[in-house]
N, C-alpha and C positions, 0 to 999 in steps of 0.2 A: 505493499501499500503505499503510496507516496505521502510525503511528509506534508503536504498541504491537504489530502483527503482525510489524513489522521485526525479521528476526532477528538482523542483525550492524549495529553503529553504532559508528565511530570517535569519539569523544568528544573528543579532541584527541591527539596525536602519542605520549602516553604511555598513555592510557586506550582501552579495547574494551569493547564490552557485547555480550554476547549475550543474546538472549529466546529459550526455547526453550518447544515446548510441553510439556506435562505426560506425555511418553511414554517408558516406558522404552525405553533403547538411544538417546535422545537424548543422555543424558549423555556420549557419546563425540564428541559435535559439540564440546562445552565443553570437554571433555577435551583434543581434539585442537587446538582453537584455543589454549588455555591452553600447550599444547606447543608451538606455534609460536612464540607471544610469547614464552616463557621463552628459547627457541633463539635467535630475534633478538636479545634483549638480552643474551645471550651465557652462560647459565646453561649449565653443563657436564650432561653426559647424565643422569648419578645423581640430581641436582636437579630435573631435568626429570621423570625418573619419580617423583619425590616429587609434583613440582607435579600431572602427571597422575592420580596415585593419589587425592590430598587433593581435587581439584576434581572427580574423579567419585564419591567417596565422598559429598561434599554434595550434590552434584546427585541422585544417589540419594536419600538421606536427605529432599530437600526435595521429591520427586516422590510419594516413598510415605508418608512420614509428616507433613510440613507440607501439602501438596495431597492428600493421603489417596487418589492415583492418580484425582482429577477431570480427565477429558481435557479439559475448558475452562479449567483453571488455565495460567497460565506461571511459568516460573522464569526468574528474570534472574540472568547473572553479569557481572560488569563486574572487570575485570581492570585493574589501574595499575602500572606500574614504576618507581620512582625512588630513586635513589642506592642501588642495590644490594638494593632489597627490593620483590618481588612481592607485592601486596595483592591478594586475591580477594574478592569478598561474593559469595553466594549468598540472593538472595532468593526465599521462595515466598509461599503466599498463606495460609498457616497462621497457627495460635497459639503456635508454638514450643514448646519441650520443656519441659514440667512437670518431671520430674526426669532430670537428665544419668545414664547408665546408669553403674553401678559398671565399670572394667573387667574385659573375661574372662579366665580362666583360660585363657590360651594351650595349655597341656598337655593339657588335657581337649579342648580343640576339635582340637587335632593328633590326640588318640588317640580322636577321632570321637565322644566321651562326651557331646559339648554341640555342639548346632548349629552348624554353621558360619555362619550368618547374625550378625548384632549385631555386627560388627567396626569398624563405619564411623567412629564416634565416636572408637573407640581408633586407628584406623589416622590419622586426622586429628590428633589430637592427637600423636602419636608422628614425623609426619611434617614438620610444619609447626613454624616455631618460634616461633608467637603465634597462639591463636585465642580467639575470642570469640563463643558461642551465645549464644541468647535476646536478642538485640538485637531491637528491633520498630521498625521505622519505619511512613510513611505507606502503604508498598506491602505491609507484611507483615513475617514474620519473616525475619532477617539474621544468618546464619552469616559472619564475616568470619576471613580469615586472612591471616597475613604469612608470607612464604617468602623467609629470606635465600639470597643468591647462593651463598655458602658456609657449611655449617654450623658 
């Protein structure tokens, strides 16, 4: 199997990489891998849920918006844990986000006055301790998140 099509790689004892096909539903693989890794390093259940949601939302955005649902593209998730901080990067083959959306009106969404979609970036920003959007790499657009073991 070529390195590019290999799904999981352990880069070192603190770093795991997951390469996924650009297919909705596969974000669950990254989500479960991140949850398992966070559990192994000692994250408590509530923080593991934050990790799962943030990773899933970042992957969904990469697949839908970054790779524009092209089935031949990939999403690569790299997870690292050091000194109480779980770092996750999600790289797609897109151009990045032109303008970050404003935070949604949650009350409008709860009352079904707005579509429930469009919460991904809002959730990521509120669940992680630090996030960086629009970082371009040789491979494409990267979202980088840091989640501390405790809030």
